[in-house]
C-alpha positions as CSV (number, residue, x, y, z in Angstrom):
1,M,-53.1,-169.2,-176.1
2,I,-56.0,-169.7,-173.8
3,N,-58.3,-172.6,-175.2
4,A,-62.1,-172.4,-174.5
5,K,-61.9,-175.0,-171.3
6,M,-59.4,-172.6,-169.7
7,L,-61.4,-169.7,-170.5
8,G,-64.2,-171.3,-168.7
9,I,-62.7,-172.2,-165.7
10,L,-61.3,-168.6,-165.3
11,V,-64.7,-167.4,-165.9
12,V,-66.0,-169.7,-163.2
13,A,-63.3,-169.0,-160.8
14,S,-63.8,-165.1,-161.4
15,A,-67.3,-165.6,-160.7
16,V,-66.7,-167.5,-157.5
17,A,-64.2,-164.7,-156.2
18,L,-66.8,-161.9,-157.0
19,A,-69.2,-163.7,-155.0
20,G,-67.3,-164.3,-152.3
21,V,-66.5,-160.4,-152.0
22,F,-69.9,-159.5,-152.4
23,Y,-71.0,-161.8,-149.6
24,S,-68.2,-160.6,-147.1
25,Q,-69.1,-157.1,-147.8
26,R,-72.7,-157.5,-147.3
27,S,-72.0,-160.0,-144.0
28,Q,-69.8,-157.2,-142.7
29,Q,-72.8,-154.3,-143.5
30,R,-75.4,-156.9,-141.6
31,T,-73.1,-156.9,-138.9
32,A,-72.5,-153.2,-138.3
33,A,-76.0,-152.6,-139.0
34,G,-77.1,-155.2,-136.3
35,V,-74.6,-154.1,-133.8
36,V,-76.4,-152.3,-130.8
37,T,-75.2,-151.1,-127.3
38,H,-76.2,-153.6,-124.6
39,F,-77.3,-150.5,-122.3
40,P,-78.7,-147.9,-124.7
41,E,-79.8,-145.5,-122.0
42,L,-76.8,-145.3,-120.1
43,M,-74.7,-143.0,-122.0
44,D,-77.4,-140.1,-121.6
45,Q,-77.1,-141.0,-117.7
46,A,-73.6,-141.4,-117.4
47,N,-73.2,-137.8,-115.8
48,Q,-75.8,-138.7,-113.1
49,V,-74.0,-141.6,-111.4
50,A,-72.9,-140.4,-108.3
51,K,-72.4,-143.9,-106.7
52,V,-70.9,-147.4,-107.9
53,E,-71.0,-150.4,-106.0
54,I,-69.0,-153.3,-106.7
55,E,-69.3,-157.0,-105.6
56,A,-66.4,-159.2,-106.4
57,G,-66.6,-162.3,-104.6
58,A,-66.1,-161.7,-101.0
59,A,-64.8,-158.2,-101.7
60,A,-67.0,-155.1,-101.3
61,I,-66.1,-151.9,-103.4
62,T,-68.0,-148.5,-103.0
63,L,-67.0,-145.7,-104.8
64,V,-68.7,-142.3,-104.0
65,K,-68.7,-138.8,-105.7
66,R,-68.2,-136.2,-103.3
67,E,-68.5,-132.8,-105.0
68,S,-66.0,-133.6,-108.0
69,Q,-64.1,-136.1,-106.5
70,W,-64.5,-139.6,-106.8
71,T,-63.7,-141.7,-103.5
72,V,-63.2,-145.2,-102.4
73,E,-65.6,-145.4,-99.1
74,Q,-63.4,-148.9,-98.1
75,K,-60.3,-147.0,-97.9
76,G,-61.3,-144.0,-95.5
77,D,-62.8,-142.1,-98.7
78,Y,-59.5,-141.6,-100.0
79,P,-59.5,-140.4,-103.6
80,A,-60.2,-142.6,-106.3
81,S,-58.9,-142.8,-109.7
82,S,-61.4,-140.5,-111.3
83,S,-60.4,-141.8,-114.7
84,K,-60.6,-145.5,-113.9
85,V,-64.4,-144.5,-112.6
86,R,-65.2,-142.8,-115.8
87,S,-63.6,-145.7,-117.7
88,L,-66.0,-148.1,-116.0
89,I,-69.3,-146.1,-116.6
90,L,-68.4,-145.5,-120.3
91,G,-67.0,-148.8,-120.7
92,L,-70.7,-150.2,-119.7
93,A,-72.3,-147.5,-121.8
94,E,-70.4,-148.6,-124.8
95,L,-70.8,-152.5,-124.3
96,K,-71.8,-153.8,-127.8
97,R,-74.5,-156.6,-127.7
98,I,-73.0,-159.7,-129.9
99,E,-75.4,-162.7,-129.3
100,P,-78.0,-164.3,-126.5
101,K,-76.5,-167.2,-124.8
102,T,-78.1,-169.7,-122.2
103,N,-81.0,-168.7,-119.9
104,N,-80.4,-171.8,-117.9
105,P,-79.2,-171.2,-114.3
106,E,-77.4,-174.2,-113.9
107,L,-74.9,-173.1,-116.8
108,Y,-74.3,-169.9,-115.1
109,A,-71.1,-171.3,-113.2
110,K,-69.4,-172.4,-116.4
111,L,-69.4,-168.3,-117.8
112,G,-68.5,-166.9,-114.3
113,L,-72.1,-165.9,-113.6
114,A,-73.0,-168.0,-110.4
115,D,-75.3,-166.2,-107.9
116,N,-74.2,-166.1,-104.2
117,D,-71.1,-167.9,-104.7
118,P,-67.8,-166.4,-102.9
119,Q,-65.6,-168.1,-105.1
120,S,-67.4,-167.0,-108.4
121,K,-65.2,-165.0,-110.6
122,S,-68.2,-162.8,-111.3
123,M,-68.7,-158.9,-110.4
124,L,-72.1,-157.4,-109.6
125,I,-72.0,-153.7,-110.6
126,R,-74.5,-151.3,-109.4
127,L,-74.7,-147.5,-110.7
128,E,-76.9,-145.2,-108.4
129,D,-77.4,-141.5,-108.8
130,Q,-77.3,-139.1,-105.7
131,N,-80.7,-139.9,-104.8
132,E,-79.7,-143.5,-104.4
133,S,-82.1,-144.6,-107.1
134,E,-80.7,-147.3,-109.1
135,I,-79.4,-146.6,-112.7
136,L,-78.2,-149.8,-113.6
137,A,-77.4,-153.4,-112.1
138,V,-75.4,-155.9,-113.9
139,L,-73.3,-159.3,-113.6
140,I,-70.1,-159.4,-115.5
141,G,-69.0,-163.1,-115.8
142,K,-66.1,-164.5,-117.7
143,Q,-64.0,-162.4,-120.3
144,K,-62.1,-163.6,-123.3
145,P,-60.3,-161.6,-125.9
146,A,-62.6,-160.0,-128.8
147,R,-62.0,-161.8,-132.4
148,V,-61.4,-158.3,-133.8
149,G,-60.5,-155.0,-132.2
150,G,-57.3,-154.5,-130.6
151,N,-57.5,-154.3,-127.0
152,R,-61.1,-155.0,-126.6
153,D,-62.6,-158.3,-124.8
154,Q,-65.7,-160.3,-124.6
155,Y,-67.8,-160.3,-121.5
156,Y,-70.8,-162.7,-120.4
157,V,-73.3,-160.5,-118.7
158,R,-76.8,-160.8,-117.5
159,A,-79.0,-158.8,-115.1
160,P,-79.7,-160.0,-111.7
161,A,-83.4,-160.5,-112.4
162,D,-83.2,-161.3,-115.7
163,P,-82.0,-165.1,-116.6
164,Q,-81.2,-164.4,-120.1
165,V,-77.0,-164.6,-120.7
166,W,-75.5,-162.2,-123.5
167,L,-71.9,-162.1,-125.0
168,T,-71.0,-158.6,-125.5
169,E,-67.8,-156.8,-126.5
170,G,-66.0,-153.7,-125.2
171,K,-63.4,-152.7,-122.6
172,L,-63.9,-152.4,-118.8
173,P,-61.4,-151.7,-116.2
174,S,-60.2,-154.6,-113.8
175,G,-60.1,-154.3,-109.9
176,R,-61.3,-156.8,-107.7
177,A,-60.5,-155.0,-104.2
178,P,-60.6,-151.4,-102.8
179,A,-57.1,-150.7,-103.4
180,A,-57.2,-151.4,-107.2
181,W,-59.3,-147.9,-107.4
182,I,-57.4,-145.3,-105.2
183,D,-55.6,-142.7,-107.3
184,S,-52.3,-144.3,-107.0
185,R,-50.4,-141.1,-107.8
186,V,-48.2,-140.2,-104.5
187,L,-46.1,-137.2,-105.4
188,R,-48.1,-135.6,-108.4
189,S,-44.9,-133.1,-109.2
190,G,-43.0,-132.4,-112.0
191,G,-39.6,-133.9,-112.2
192,D,-37.9,-130.5,-113.4
193,N,-38.9,-129.1,-109.8
194,I,-36.6,-131.4,-107.8
195,Q,-33.2,-129.6,-106.7
196,S,-31.7,-132.2,-104.7
197,V,-32.5,-135.7,-103.0
198,E,-30.5,-136.7,-100.0
199,I,-30.7,-140.5,-99.0
200,V,-29.9,-141.2,-95.1
201,H,-29.7,-144.8,-94.4
202,A,-30.9,-146.2,-90.7
203,D,-27.0,-147.0,-90.3
204,G,-26.0,-143.4,-91.0
205,E,-24.8,-143.9,-94.4
206,H,-25.8,-141.2,-96.9
207,L,-25.5,-140.0,-100.3
208,K,-26.8,-136.7,-101.9
209,I,-27.5,-135.8,-105.6
210,R,-28.0,-132.3,-106.6
211,R,-28.3,-130.0,-109.7
212,K,-27.9,-126.0,-110.1
213,D,-30.9,-125.4,-111.7
214,K,-33.6,-126.7,-113.8
215,T,-31.8,-126.6,-117.0
216,E,-29.6,-129.3,-116.0
217,N,-30.6,-132.5,-116.8
218,D,-28.5,-135.0,-114.8
219,F,-27.9,-134.9,-111.3
220,A,-24.4,-135.2,-109.7
221,L,-23.4,-137.3,-106.9
222,M,-22.0,-134.7,-104.2
223,E,-19.3,-135.8,-101.7
224,L,-17.1,-137.8,-104.1
225,A,-13.5,-138.5,-102.4
226,A,-10.4,-137.9,-104.8
227,G,-10.3,-140.3,-107.5
228,E,-13.7,-141.4,-107.4
229,E,-15.6,-141.9,-110.4
230,V,-19.4,-142.2,-111.2
231,E,-19.9,-145.6,-112.7
232,S,-23.1,-144.2,-114.8
233,N,-25.8,-141.5,-114.5
234,Y,-28.7,-143.8,-115.3
235,P,-29.2,-144.9,-111.6
236,I,-28.7,-141.2,-110.4
237,N,-31.2,-139.6,-112.4
238,N,-33.5,-142.6,-111.8
239,I,-33.8,-141.6,-108.0
240,P,-35.7,-138.1,-108.9
241,R,-37.4,-139.9,-111.9
242,T,-38.7,-142.5,-109.3
243,L,-40.0,-140.0,-107.0
244,T,-41.6,-137.9,-109.3
245,S,-43.5,-141.2,-110.5
246,L,-44.2,-142.6,-107.2
247,T,-47.3,-144.9,-106.9
248,A,-49.1,-146.4,-104.5
249,D,-50.4,-150.1,-104.1
250,D,-52.5,-149.3,-101.3
251,V,-53.0,-146.7,-98.7
252,I,-53.7,-146.8,-94.8
253,P,-55.0,-144.7,-92.5
254,V,-51.7,-143.5,-90.2
255,D,-53.5,-144.4,-86.9
256,K,-54.3,-148.1,-88.4
257,V,-50.4,-149.3,-89.2
258,Q,-47.5,-149.6,-86.6
259,L,-44.4,-148.5,-88.1
260,G,-40.6,-149.1,-87.1
261,A,-38.4,-146.8,-85.5
262,E,-35.6,-146.5,-87.7
263,P,-36.5,-145.8,-91.3
264,I,-34.5,-145.0,-94.3
265,R,-35.1,-141.2,-95.0
266,V,-35.3,-139.5,-98.5
267,L,-35.2,-135.5,-98.1
268,V,-36.3,-134.1,-101.5
269,D,-35.6,-130.3,-101.6
270,T,-37.6,-128.5,-104.6
271,F,-36.6,-125.4,-106.4
272,D,-39.6,-123.5,-104.8
273,G,-38.6,-124.1,-101.4
274,V,-40.4,-127.1,-100.2
275,R,-38.6,-130.2,-98.4
276,I,-40.5,-133.4,-98.4
277,N,-39.6,-135.8,-95.9
278,I,-40.3,-139.3,-97.0
279,A,-40.1,-142.4,-94.2
280,L,-39.6,-145.8,-95.9
281,F,-40.1,-148.7,-93.5
282,K,-39.4,-152.3,-95.0
283,Q,-41.4,-154.7,-92.9
284,D,-44.1,-157.4,-92.8
285,G,-43.5,-158.0,-96.4
286,K,-44.3,-154.4,-97.6
287,I,-42.9,-151.3,-98.0
288,Y,-44.3,-148.2,-96.3
289,A,-44.0,-144.6,-97.0
290,R,-45.0,-141.6,-94.9
291,L,-44.4,-138.2,-96.3
292,T,-44.4,-135.0,-94.6
293,A,-43.5,-131.5,-96.3
294,A,-42.1,-128.5,-94.6
295,N,-41.2,-125.1,-95.9
296,T,-37.4,-124.4,-96.4
297,T,-37.2,-120.5,-97.0
298,N,-38.8,-117.7,-95.1
299,K,-42.0,-117.4,-93.6
300,D,-43.3,-115.2,-96.6
301,S,-42.5,-117.6,-99.2
302,S,-45.2,-119.3,-101.0
303,A,-45.0,-122.3,-103.2
304,S,-47.5,-122.7,-106.2
305,E,-51.2,-123.8,-105.5
306,T,-50.7,-127.2,-107.3
307,D,-47.7,-128.1,-105.4
308,G,-48.0,-126.0,-102.7
309,L,-47.1,-126.6,-99.0
310,S,-50.7,-126.6,-97.8
311,V,-51.8,-128.8,-100.5
312,L,-49.1,-131.3,-99.6
313,K,-49.5,-131.5,-95.9
314,A,-53.1,-132.2,-96.6
315,R,-52.6,-134.6,-99.1
316,W,-50.5,-136.7,-97.1
317,R,-51.1,-135.9,-93.5
318,D,-53.9,-138.9,-92.7
319,W,-52.2,-141.5,-94.8
320,V,-49.2,-144.5,-95.1
321,Y,-48.7,-145.7,-98.6
322,V,-47.6,-149.1,-99.6
323,I,-45.1,-148.6,-102.4
324,P,-43.9,-151.1,-104.7
325,E,-40.7,-152.6,-103.8
326,H,-38.5,-151.8,-107.1
327,Q,-39.3,-148.2,-106.4
328,Y,-38.2,-148.6,-102.7
329,D,-34.8,-150.3,-104.1
330,A,-34.5,-147.3,-106.8
331,V,-34.6,-144.5,-104.3
332,T,-32.5,-146.4,-101.3
333,I,-29.2,-146.8,-103.3
334,K,-25.9,-146.6,-101.6
335,K,-23.4,-144.5,-102.7
336,A,-20.9,-148.0,-103.4
337,D,-23.7,-148.9,-106.3
338,L,-22.9,-145.8,-108.1
339,V,-19.2,-145.3,-108.1
340,K,-16.6,-147.3,-109.8
341,A,-15.2,-150.4,-107.7
342,D,-11.9,-149.7,-108.0
343,G,-12.2,-146.0,-106.5
344,P,-9.9,-144.4,-103.6
345,T,-11.4,-145.0,-99.9
346,S,-9.9,-141.7,-98.8
347,D,-12.1,-138.9,-96.6
348,P,-14.3,-137.3,-99.3
349,K,-13.9,-133.7,-100.4
350,T,-16.0,-130.9,-98.8
């Protein structure tokens, strides 16, 4: 049985708990009501942005919208990642203002907002319209994970002409070099379109994988000797899988790089009659890829508009791509890495 003293304790405890819940709800309501975007006019102006300038330390990045395509000026106007540029503009428009911080310039360095410092971690971002009129200029300083909100971060920001620093919250894409803003896709072709891949090494060794039609999920290793067996289909299927997701870490104009004489060649034949020739060079601590395309069918044949021959030629004609080493390793594999070690060494079957 609960006596009077115990009942009193329970009543007080319940009152304290209810008060805590009430205070928490009111606090959340006040927080929600007090949240404002840091750049309230930018969302309405987002579609007017035609140029983005980024200064990150000693690096300068200029993104220009030419018709419907964003390009990277420092990369010979190579196509930029439109989705990344869009994420930057909308990310700035959606930044939430948390609270004011210092307005003392002597404290800017601690927040990554120091002026005229090549070693500074700040990024100066300018947005302009097609008439080169400034829409926005902002310095982005240090960032840290938001207390709540999943993958959101907090950023110290200030306008170049305003000494006041603000703590804001949102999500902005990173990239402190021009190469970080290029459209990194190289092939941009569906994996179901590849019919065969032949890899020719500089020493003459080669292997070929093939499938009969698009309904086959697995590629077969050709020219197996009698009794030879494939160790696993995974590395075989990983060759076309890697090719269709081939990405570039950087792009270089073809006349700005001197490539070696004996590359590894990867010949890709598609079901619509296009042959893609990829020359891979491993030099200077990087992997360079030079791509060309040709028609393997009669002259009257035409490929699809998306991955047609003329589109491929125009896309690759002036560029050399720097690709990740793990992709190079996947598509330059040798036959010995695919067959069981105890297989025979007799002449292969024709």
